[in-house]
N, C-alpha and C positions, 0 to 999 in steps of 0.2 A: 345313431344320432349324430347329427352334425355339430360343429363347434358353435360356441356361443357368439352372438354378434360382436361382443367386445373383444373377442379373440381374432378378429379380422382386421385389425388396424393396419394401416399402411406403414412402411418403414419411415423412420425419421430422416430429415435431410441435414441434421446437425445444425439447424438455426440457432438454437439455444447456446450451443457451444461456440459458434461463430461470433455471436453478440458478446458472450462472456469474454472471449479472447480479445475482441476489439476493445472492449472496455478495460481490460487488464493491460493493454499495451499503451493506451492513451495517457499522458501525464495528467495527474489529478492536482490541479492548483488549489482546489478547495481544501484539501487535506494537509498540504504543506504550507506552513507559516514561515514567512521570512524573518529570521531572528536579526536583531540589531547586532552590529558588529561589536566585538569585544573591545572595550576602550583600553587604553595603555594601563590605566590603574588596575583594571580587572586582571590583566596578563602579569602584572607585577605582583599582585596578591597571590594568584595562582602559583607563580614561580616560588614565592616565599613559602607557601604551605607545602609545595612539592619537595623543597629542600629540607623541610623539617623544622623551619623556623616558625614558631608560633608565638609571635611577640604581641 
């Protein structure tokens, strides 16, 4: 008996892997949100908490 028709597929050219790597290497601006810069008051509060002063 010969092999089934489904067992005669040709080898893959790696197209799916190529497209995956291309997408993985391109920057995704849709997922990265620009954060607003930390204001001076926010930095002061962070340093106060970091020093252990909880006033």
